[in-house]
C-alpha positions as CSV (number, residue, x, y, z in Angstrom):
1,M,69.2,23.7,-42.6
2,E,69.2,20.5,-40.4
3,N,67.3,20.7,-37.2
4,G,70.4,19.8,-35.2
5,T,72.2,22.9,-36.5
6,D,69.2,25.3,-36.4
7,P,69.8,28.2,-34.0
8,V,66.4,27.5,-32.4
9,C,67.4,23.9,-31.6
10,T,70.9,24.8,-30.3
11,A,69.5,27.7,-28.2
12,N,66.9,25.4,-26.7
13,E,64.7,28.3,-25.6
14,P,60.9,28.8,-26.1
15,P,59.8,31.1,-28.9
16,F,58.0,34.4,-28.6
17,S,54.2,34.4,-29.0
18,H,54.3,36.1,-32.4
19,K,56.6,33.4,-33.8
20,I,54.5,30.5,-32.6
21,I,51.3,32.1,-33.9
22,G,52.9,33.1,-37.2
23,S,54.0,29.5,-37.7
24,L,50.5,28.0,-37.4
25,D,48.8,26.5,-40.5
26,L,45.1,26.1,-40.8
27,T,45.1,22.9,-38.8
28,G,47.2,24.6,-36.0
29,I,44.8,27.6,-35.9
30,F,41.8,25.2,-35.6
31,L,43.5,23.3,-32.8
32,F,44.4,26.5,-30.9
33,A,40.8,27.7,-31.3
34,I,39.3,24.3,-30.1
35,L,41.7,24.1,-27.1
36,T,41.0,27.7,-26.1
37,L,37.2,27.1,-26.4
38,M,37.6,24.0,-24.1
39,T,39.4,26.2,-21.5
40,L,36.7,28.8,-21.7
41,I,33.9,26.2,-21.3
42,A,35.8,24.5,-18.4
43,N,35.9,27.9,-16.6
44,L,32.2,28.6,-17.3
45,V,31.3,25.2,-15.9
46,F,33.3,25.9,-12.8
47,V,31.7,29.3,-12.3
48,E,28.3,27.7,-12.6
49,E,29.4,25.0,-10.1
50,V,30.5,27.8,-7.6
51,F,27.0,29.3,-7.7
52,Y,25.5,25.8,-7.1
53,I,27.9,25.2,-4.1
54,Y,27.0,28.5,-2.6
55,R,23.2,27.7,-2.8
56,K,23.3,24.1,-1.8
57,T,26.2,23.5,0.6
58,P,26.7,24.4,4.3
59,S,29.0,27.5,4.7
60,S,31.6,25.4,6.5
61,K,32.2,23.3,3.4
62,R,31.9,25.9,0.6
63,T,35.5,27.0,0.5
64,I,36.9,23.5,0.5
65,F,34.6,22.3,-2.4
66,I,35.4,25.4,-4.4
67,W,39.2,24.8,-4.1
68,I,38.9,21.2,-5.1
69,N,36.6,21.8,-8.0
70,A,38.9,24.6,-9.2
71,A,41.9,22.3,-9.7
72,A,41.1,21.2,-13.2
73,P,40.0,24.6,-14.6
74,V,43.0,26.3,-13.1
75,I,45.4,23.8,-14.6
76,A,43.6,24.1,-18.0
77,T,43.8,27.9,-17.8
78,T,47.6,27.9,-17.0
79,S,48.2,25.4,-19.8
80,C,46.2,27.5,-22.3
81,I,48.3,30.6,-21.3
82,G,51.5,28.6,-21.7
83,M,50.3,27.4,-25.1
84,W,49.7,30.9,-26.4
85,V,52.8,32.4,-24.6
86,P,55.5,29.7,-24.6
87,R,58.0,31.8,-22.7
88,S,55.6,31.9,-19.7
89,T,55.6,28.1,-19.3
90,M,57.8,28.0,-16.2
91,F,55.6,30.5,-14.4
92,T,52.3,28.9,-15.5
93,D,53.7,25.5,-14.4
94,F,54.7,27.0,-11.0
95,T,51.2,28.5,-10.6
96,A,49.5,25.2,-11.3
97,A,51.8,23.3,-9.0
98,V,51.4,25.7,-6.1
99,F,47.6,25.6,-6.5
100,F,47.4,21.9,-6.6
101,A,49.6,21.6,-3.5
102,I,46.9,23.6,-1.7
103,V,44.2,21.3,-3.2
104,I,45.9,18.3,-1.8
105,H,45.6,19.8,1.7
106,K,42.0,20.8,1.0
107,F,41.2,17.2,0.0
108,M,42.4,16.0,3.3
109,L,40.2,18.5,5.1
110,M,37.2,17.6,2.9
111,M,37.4,14.0,4.0
112,I,37.3,15.1,7.6
113,K,34.5,17.6,7.0
114,E,32.4,14.9,5.3
115,C,32.6,12.8,8.4
116,G,31.1,15.7,10.4
117,G,34.2,17.5,11.4
118,Q,37.2,16.7,13.6
119,K,35.3,16.1,16.8
120,L,32.7,13.8,15.3
121,F,35.5,12.0,13.3
122,L,37.4,11.3,16.5
123,S,34.3,10.1,18.3
124,R,33.3,7.7,15.5
125,F,36.8,6.2,15.1
126,E,38.0,6.4,18.7
127,N,38.2,2.6,18.9
128,D,39.7,2.2,15.5
129,R,43.3,2.4,14.1
130,F,44.9,3.9,11.0
131,K,46.4,1.5,8.5
132,I,49.7,3.2,7.6
133,S,50.9,0.6,5.2
134,T,49.5,2.4,2.2
135,G,50.9,4.1,-0.9
136,P,52.9,5.9,-2.0
137,C,55.4,5.4,0.8
138,C,54.7,2.2,2.6
139,C,52.3,0.1,0.4
140,C,54.8,-2.8,0.5
141,C,55.5,-2.6,4.2
142,L,52.7,-4.8,5.4
143,C,54.5,-5.4,8.7
144,L,53.9,-1.8,9.9
145,P,51.7,-1.6,13.0
146,Y,48.3,0.0,13.0
147,V,48.2,3.4,14.7
148,H,45.5,4.5,17.2
149,I,43.3,7.3,16.0
150,T,43.8,10.2,18.3
151,R,43.8,13.9,18.1
152,R,47.6,13.8,17.8
153,T,47.7,11.3,14.9
154,L,45.0,13.3,13.1
155,F,47.0,16.5,13.5
156,L,50.1,14.7,12.1
157,L,48.1,13.6,9.0
158,K,46.9,17.2,8.4
159,L,50.5,18.4,9.0
160,G,51.7,16.0,6.3
161,T,49.6,17.6,3.7
162,F,50.0,21.2,5.0
163,Q,53.8,21.0,4.7
164,L,53.5,20.7,0.9
165,A,50.9,23.6,0.7
166,F,53.4,25.8,2.7
167,L,56.8,24.7,1.3
168,R,55.8,24.4,-2.4
169,P,55.2,28.2,-2.8
170,V,58.4,28.9,-0.9
171,L,60.5,26.6,-3.2
172,M,58.8,28.0,-6.3
173,F,59.7,31.5,-5.1
174,L,63.3,30.4,-4.5
175,S,63.4,28.9,-8.0
176,I,62.3,32.2,-9.6
177,V,64.9,34.1,-7.6
178,L,67.6,31.7,-8.8
179,W,66.3,31.8,-12.3
180,T,66.6,35.6,-12.4
181,N,70.3,35.2,-11.4
182,G,70.9,32.5,-14.0
183,N,71.3,29.6,-11.5
184,Y,68.0,27.8,-12.3
185,N,67.4,26.2,-15.6
186,L,64.8,23.4,-16.1
187,S,66.9,21.9,-18.9
188,D,70.0,21.7,-16.7
189,L,69.6,18.5,-14.7
190,T,73.3,18.2,-13.8
191,P,74.4,18.0,-10.1
192,N,75.8,21.5,-10.4
193,G,72.4,22.9,-11.3
194,A,69.8,24.0,-8.8
195,A,66.8,22.5,-10.8
196,I,67.7,18.9,-10.0
197,W,68.0,19.5,-6.3
198,I,64.8,21.6,-6.0
199,N,62.8,19.2,-8.1
200,C,64.0,16.2,-6.0
201,F,63.1,17.9,-2.8
202,V,59.7,18.8,-4.1
203,G,59.2,15.2,-5.2
204,V,60.0,14.0,-1.6
205,L,57.6,16.6,-0.1
206,T,54.9,15.5,-2.5
207,I,55.2,11.8,-1.6
208,I,55.1,12.7,2.1
209,A,51.9,14.7,1.5
210,L,50.2,11.9,-0.5
211,W,50.8,9.4,2.2
212,P,48.3,10.9,4.7
213,I,45.7,11.2,1.9
214,G,46.0,7.4,1.3
215,I,45.8,6.6,5.0
216,M,42.7,8.8,5.5
217,F,41.0,7.5,2.4
218,Q,41.4,3.9,3.5
219,Q,39.8,4.8,6.8
220,V,36.7,6.7,5.5
221,R,36.0,5.1,2.1
222,V,33.3,2.8,3.5
223,L,31.6,5.4,5.7
224,L,31.7,8.1,3.0
225,N,30.6,5.8,0.1
226,C,27.2,7.5,0.1
227,K,29.1,10.8,-0.3
228,K,30.7,9.5,-3.5
229,I,34.2,9.6,-1.9
230,I,35.6,6.9,-4.3
231,P,34.9,8.8,-7.5
232,K,36.0,12.0,-5.9
233,F,39.3,10.3,-4.9
234,A,39.7,8.9,-8.4
235,L,39.3,12.4,-9.9
236,Y,41.8,13.8,-7.5
237,E,44.3,11.0,-8.5
238,F,43.7,11.6,-12.2
239,V,44.5,15.3,-11.8
240,L,47.6,14.5,-9.7
241,I,48.9,11.9,-12.2
242,L,48.2,14.0,-15.3
243,S,49.4,17.3,-14.0
244,Q,52.6,16.0,-12.2
245,L,53.7,12.6,-13.6
246,Q,52.7,13.2,-17.2
247,A,54.5,16.5,-17.3
248,A,57.6,15.0,-15.7
249,I,57.7,12.1,-18.2
250,I,57.3,14.3,-21.2
251,N,59.9,16.7,-19.9
252,I,62.5,13.9,-19.4
253,V,61.7,12.5,-22.9
254,A,62.2,16.0,-24.4
255,L,65.4,16.6,-22.6
256,Q,66.8,13.3,-24.0
257,G,66.1,14.5,-27.5
258,I,63.5,11.8,-28.2
259,I,61.0,14.5,-29.0
260,P,62.7,16.2,-32.0
261,C,63.2,19.9,-32.5
262,A,60.7,21.4,-34.8
263,P,61.4,25.2,-35.4
264,P,60.2,27.5,-33.9
265,L,60.0,25.0,-31.1
266,A,63.1,23.5,-29.5
267,S,62.9,19.9,-28.1
268,S,62.1,21.0,-24.5
269,A,59.7,23.7,-25.6
270,R,57.9,21.3,-28.0
271,G,57.6,18.8,-25.1
272,A,56.0,21.5,-22.9
273,Y,53.8,22.5,-25.8
274,M,52.5,18.9,-26.2
275,N,51.9,18.6,-22.5
276,Q,49.9,21.8,-22.4
277,Q,47.6,20.7,-25.2
278,L,47.1,17.3,-23.5
279,L,46.3,18.9,-20.2
280,I,43.7,21.2,-21.6
281,M,41.8,18.3,-23.1
282,E,42.2,16.2,-20.0
283,M,41.2,18.9,-17.5
284,F,38.2,19.8,-19.7
285,L,36.9,16.2,-19.3
286,I,37.7,16.1,-15.6
287,T,35.8,19.4,-15.1
288,L,32.7,18.0,-16.7
289,I,33.0,14.8,-14.7
290,S,33.5,16.7,-11.5
291,R,30.4,18.7,-12.0
292,V,28.4,15.4,-12.1
293,V,30.2,13.9,-9.1
294,Y,29.9,16.9,-6.9
295,R,26.3,17.7,-8.0
296,K,24.4,16.8,-4.8
297,R,23.1,18.3,-1.6
298,Y,25.8,18.1,1.1
299,D,23.9,17.6,4.3
300,D,25.7,16.7,7.5
301,L,26.4,13.0,7.5
302,E,24.4,10.9,10.0
303,L,25.8,8.0,11.9
304,P,25.2,4.8,9.9
305,E,23.7,3.0,12.8
306,C,21.3,5.8,13.5
307,T,20.2,5.9,9.9
308,D,19.7,2.2,9.7
309,Q,17.7,2.2,12.9
310,E,15.5,5.1,11.8
311,T,14.8,3.3,8.5
312,S,13.9,0.1,10.3
313,D,11.6,1.9,12.8
314,N,9.8,3.7,9.9
315,K,9.1,0.4,8.2
316,Q,7.8,-1.3,11.3
317,N,5.8,1.6,12.8
318,T,4.2,3.0,9.7
319,K,1.6,1.1,7.7
320,I,-1.1,2.3,5.4
321,N,-4.4,0.5,5.3
322,L,-6.7,0.2,2.3
323,N,-8.6,3.4,3.1
324,G,-5.4,5.4,3.1
325,N,-5.3,5.9,6.9
326,V,-1.9,5.7,8.6
327,I,-1.5,3.2,11.4
328,E,1.4,3.9,13.8
329,D,2.4,1.5,16.6
330,G,-0.6,-0.6,15.9
331,T,-3.1,2.3,16.5
332,Q,-5.3,3.4,13.7
333,N,-5.7,7.1,13.2
334,V,-9.2,8.0,12.0
């Protein structure tokens, strides 16, 4: 039977678990085992990192660091569940999307916390201005004015990320309600379907939430260089691109029929299947890299000028003579 006339291909629905497991050959079984093992290792690494964070970080930063470090393991876990249970893909994708929406807001709070908190952040940058001509909204609008850093502008930046963390779960709940009534179908991208409108609205909200992250990162990247903010931001960007953009591209390609139907997997189900396997491998690597990047003692950040001055004073005021006696301020201690 041709794939185009196969009932599985014409129905365009994900198969049940027993069908996908029963269709696996030796290579498929080995691949499933390796990917499941990767997911398990990623979660074990995250659990170990949680214990490290609780021992080494101040209590005010623990929750934020745990949320951010959990992004990759959670996405790997939801992808693994979707791989074993293809019909749960919509729900696992919704779970990962809602979780990462919260992580975006937590990353904004982390940058502020790493500067010493909101009050210290405002005192350090009270004479500076935010550069708002950054991606993804206004990277080409170089004529945009700089904005004074005040309590109000900082609140607006936090509100920009919070709106996604709040509205994404609401929209996902609405999608599930419409799906139960037959009005929401991920493969129906016509103007009469609810999926295209909800997805476009989520896309706009995501872009709005990413804009404050870019603005804040441009402001603090020099100050927080000692806190490894650049590799942390790079990992955050990788998770964003791989979990959101990669999935969208593969889904569009599958809906266009470029990814062929291969029973028991229809085109759209096979595209989701490929994306889940890629995400497990990608999130596994990101989990390991995150453990290295976040593996340090998070003490409160000191003002750069104070740190430089203290270092200079220590070099000038402390000398050691040949007998091992310390000389401070030109006076020898016997």
